[in-house]
C-alpha positions as CSV (number, residue, x, y, z in Angstrom):
1,M,1.0,-27.3,-12.9
2,K,4.5,-26.0,-12.9
3,K,6.2,-24.7,-9.8
4,E,6.5,-21.2,-11.4
5,E,2.7,-21.1,-12.0
6,Q,2.0,-22.0,-8.4
7,E,3.9,-19.1,-6.9
8,I,1.9,-16.9,-4.5
9,L,3.2,-13.4,-3.4
10,K,2.0,-12.3,0.1
11,V,2.9,-8.7,1.3
12,S,1.9,-6.4,4.1
13,N,2.9,-2.9,5.1
14,S,6.6,-2.2,5.1
15,R,8.4,-1.6,8.4
16,K,10.2,1.2,6.6
17,L,7.0,3.2,7.0
18,Y,7.8,3.4,10.8
19,I,11.4,4.6,10.6
20,P,10.6,8.0,12.2
21,F,9.0,6.2,15.2
22,Y,12.0,3.8,15.5
23,L,14.4,6.8,15.4
24,M,12.5,8.3,18.3
25,V,12.9,5.1,20.2
26,I,16.7,5.0,19.4
27,I,17.1,8.6,20.5
28,L,15.3,8.0,23.8
29,L,17.2,4.8,24.6
30,G,20.4,6.6,23.6
31,A,19.6,9.4,26.1
32,I,18.9,6.9,28.8
33,A,22.2,5.1,28.1
34,Y,24.1,8.4,28.1
35,I,22.6,9.3,31.5
36,K,23.5,5.9,32.9
37,Y,27.0,6.1,31.4
38,E,27.7,9.5,33.0
39,N,26.4,8.3,36.4
40,K,23.8,11.1,36.5
41,P,20.6,10.6,38.5
42,L,17.7,9.2,36.5
43,N,14.1,9.5,37.7
44,D,12.4,6.1,37.9
45,V,9.2,7.5,36.5
46,A,11.0,8.9,33.5
47,L,12.8,5.5,32.9
48,K,9.5,3.7,33.1
49,L,7.8,6.1,30.8
50,V,10.6,5.8,28.2
51,L,10.5,2.0,28.4
52,G,6.7,2.0,28.2
53,F,6.8,4.3,25.2
54,C,9.3,2.1,23.4
55,A,7.2,-1.0,24.0
56,F,4.1,0.8,22.9
57,V,5.7,1.9,19.6
58,F,6.9,-1.6,18.7
59,L,3.6,-3.1,19.6
60,A,1.5,-0.5,17.8
61,T,3.5,-0.6,14.6
62,E,3.3,-4.4,14.4
63,I,-0.4,-4.4,15.1
64,H,-0.9,-1.7,12.4
65,R,1.2,-3.8,9.9
66,L,-0.8,-6.9,10.5
67,G,-4.1,-5.1,9.9
68,S,-3.8,-5.2,6.1
69,S,-2.3,-7.8,3.8
70,Y,-2.2,-8.4,0.1
71,E,-1.9,-11.7,-1.9
72,V,-1.3,-12.3,-5.6
73,N,-2.2,-15.9,-6.5
74,N,-2.8,-17.6,-9.8
75,H,-6.2,-16.0,-10.5
76,S,-6.6,-12.8,-8.5
77,L,-5.3,-10.1,-6.2
78,I,-6.8,-10.4,-2.6
79,H,-6.8,-7.6,-0.1
80,R,-7.5,-8.5,3.5
81,K,-8.0,-5.9,6.2
82,G,-9.0,-6.0,9.8
83,Y,-8.0,-7.6,13.1
84,F,-10.9,-9.5,14.6
85,S,-13.5,-9.0,11.8
86,I,-11.6,-9.4,8.6
87,S,-12.9,-8.2,5.3
88,S,-11.5,-9.6,2.1
89,K,-11.7,-8.0,-1.4
90,R,-10.8,-10.2,-4.4
91,L,-9.9,-8.6,-7.8
92,E,-9.9,-11.1,-10.6
93,F,-7.2,-10.6,-13.2
94,G,-9.8,-10.2,-15.9
95,A,-11.1,-7.1,-14.2
96,I,-7.7,-5.4,-13.8
97,S,-6.7,-3.0,-16.6
98,D,-3.3,-1.7,-15.3
99,C,-1.2,-0.7,-12.3
100,D,0.7,2.4,-11.2
101,V,3.4,2.9,-8.6
102,R,3.3,6.0,-6.4
103,Q,6.3,7.0,-4.4
104,N,7.4,10.2,-2.7
105,L,11.0,11.1,-2.2
106,W,11.2,9.4,1.2
107,Q,9.6,6.2,-0.2
108,R,12.0,6.2,-3.2
109,I,15.0,6.5,-0.9
110,W,13.8,3.5,1.2
111,N,12.4,1.5,-1.7
112,Y,8.7,1.2,-0.6
113,G,5.5,2.8,-1.8
114,D,2.0,2.4,-3.0
115,V,0.6,0.5,-6.0
116,E,-2.7,1.6,-7.6
117,V,-4.6,-1.2,-9.2
118,H,-7.1,0.1,-11.8
119,L,-10.2,-1.8,-12.7
120,F,-10.8,-0.7,-16.3
121,S,-11.5,2.9,-15.1
122,R,-9.3,5.4,-13.3
123,E,-12.1,6.1,-10.8
124,N,-12.3,2.5,-9.7
125,T,-9.0,1.7,-8.1
126,T,-7.6,-0.4,-5.2
127,L,-4.6,1.0,-3.4
128,V,-2.0,-1.5,-2.2
129,K,-0.4,0.7,0.5
130,Y,3.2,1.0,1.8
131,I,4.7,-2.2,0.5
132,D,8.4,-3.0,0.0
133,K,9.7,-3.1,-3.5
134,P,6.5,-1.9,-5.3
135,Y,8.0,-2.4,-8.8
136,V,8.7,-6.1,-8.0
137,F,5.1,-6.4,-6.8
138,V,3.8,-4.9,-10.1
139,E,6.1,-7.1,-12.2
140,F,4.8,-10.2,-10.4
141,L,1.2,-9.1,-10.8
142,Q,1.6,-8.4,-14.5
143,K,3.4,-11.7,-15.0
144,K,0.4,-13.5,-13.4
145,M,-2.1,-11.5,-15.4
146,R,-0.2,-12.3,-18.7
147,R,-0.4,-16.0,-17.9
148,V,-4.1,-15.9,-17.2
149,R,-4.8,-13.8,-20.3
150,G,-2.6,-16.0,-22.5
151,G,0.2,-13.5,-23.0
152,R,-2.0,-10.8,-24.6
153,M,-1.1,-8.1,-22.0
154,R,1.7,-5.6,-22.6
């Protein structure tokens, strides 16, 4: 098998989804830094709460990201979700009819979004959520589907 045919694409939720939370952390840390710079009194409880909140935000966003992953291999699209008890859904290329990219304005600005994978009916779809470069993902998926179907797909 050629190297190109053995390529596997693995993706998970984009960190760009959490930009508002990261901005909150930056603002809070900036306020703390400003207070320290101006030599103003800073309550120890407030400092501990800010640092605890920052740690919680980073930990929670990473745990949320790792809860869902997607893989495109040579024969199927696999969606895994869960932390301790993991469920896996395999979509064979023969069952996939087409894909749509959905992005709002914020997602278009930051180049992430959702991909709807249709299984020969609009009612039966699988949503690939919040991934970076959704158009690259769709191109890769369609390239793999064309190979499996012998180039018949448009």
